[in-house]
Structures are given as C-alpha cells and as structure tokens.
N, C-alpha and C positions, 0 to 999 in steps of 0.2 A: 504494500500500500504506500509506503513512504516513497518508493521508487516512482510510482505513477504521479504522486504529488510533486515530486521534484521535477519530473519530466514536464508536467504542465507549467510549473513556474518557469522552467528554462525556456519553454516555448514562448511565454509572455515576454521574457527578457529579450529573446531573439527578435520578436516582433518589434519591440521598442527600439532595439539597436539597428535593425535592418530595414524596417518598413515605415518608420516615422517619416512623414512627408518632408519636413524641413528641419534644418538645424543651422545655426549660425556660429561662426567664429568671428570675434570682434576684438578690436583694440581700442582702449580708452586712454586718454591723456589728461593731464591737468591743464590749466590755463596757459602756462608757460612752456608746455611740451617737454618738461624735464622729467616726468614720470610716465611710464607706460604700464598698462595692465592688459593682459590677454585673457579672454574668457570664451566660453562656449555655452550655448543655450538653445533650447528648442523654441523659445518665445522671446525674440529680441526686443519687441516693444515693452513687454512686462519687465524684462531684466534691465533695460535702460532706465525705465521709470524708477526702479529700485535704486540704481546707482545715483541718479540725479536727485532723488529725495533723501538719500542716505538712509534708506530703509534698514540697513544693517550698520548701525553707527560705529561698531568696532572693526569693521572690515577694512581691508587695505585701501579700497577705492574711497571710502569715506575719510580715512585718516589722511590720505594724500590728495584729496579733492579731485579724483579722476572721474570726470563725468562727461568729457568731450569725446564723442564718437569720431575717431579719425580713420577707422578701417572696419569693414565687415565683408564677409563672404558667406553666401548661402550654400548649403550642401543638401543632398538628397536624403541623408540619414545621419543620425547622431554619431554613429561609429566613425564615419568618414571625417566628420567635424572634429571629433576628439583627436583623431590621428593627426590632423593638420594643426590643431592647437598645440599638441605636444611638439611638433616640428618647430613651430614659431617660438615656443618657450625655450627650446633647446638652443636656439640661435642667439647670436649676440645682438646688441642694440642696433648696430649698423644694418644688419639684415632686416630688423623690424622697421627701421626708418625707410629703407628702400621699398619694402612692401607697402608701407603707408603712402609713400610718394608715387607709387605705381598707379594709384587710383585717386589720390588726394594730395597733389603737390603743394598746396598751400596750407595743409593741415587744418582745414576748416572743420567745424562741427557739422558732421553729416546729418544730424537730426534736424538742423534748421532748414525749413522749407522742404522737408521730406515727409513721406508717408509715415515714417517712424515717429512715434510719440503722439500721433493724432488718434483721438478716441473715436 
C-alpha cells in the first residue's frame, strides 16, 4: 500500500515538474544596480508583488531593496527554469550583467509599462 501511495505522489510531482505550463527565471536589482538577486517562480506577477511590498521582511531582497525587475525569461516547465536559474547563480556577476544587457541594456525596471504587476 505504501508503494502505491508513493507512486501516486511521485506522479503528482512529475506533473508539477514537467507539465506546469509556465515558469519564470528572473533577476532583480536595487536602485543603484549594485545588488543582484536571481529567482524562479511559476507566478511572476505574484512573486514580484511580494518583492516590491517586502512581503517577507527578513528576506535578502527586502534587506537589500531588490525590487527592480531587470531580466526575466519564461520556460515551458519549472524543471527547465530551475536548471537555468542554477546556471545563472553559478556564474559570476559579469555573466549576469551580460545576460541582463542582452534584453535590457539600460537596466530599466521591466515592470513599468508592462503587463506584469497589473491586476
């Protein structure tokens, strides 16, 4: 019986990891672009709202005022997104800066004037 329960739970996990329709990797910065934070989420709008309102006041992003979205990329599933996030985190700052500049050369807050953050 335990085996079948575990199998069912594993199937649910596999569905979450492989079939989830969207997942995002994103990079936040502070106002002066001196701090970078890389994250992954299935719900970018909700997560950005949490960062901007400092919903978790003891978090890294709250402590260092990282709320400016400078990069994001959508993936078909969370597993691919997590893999890419790990690659970004393993890289040095120069690689992260180059990635940001590839889509946002002026380091503007991508939430301004965008569908993100609109209810």
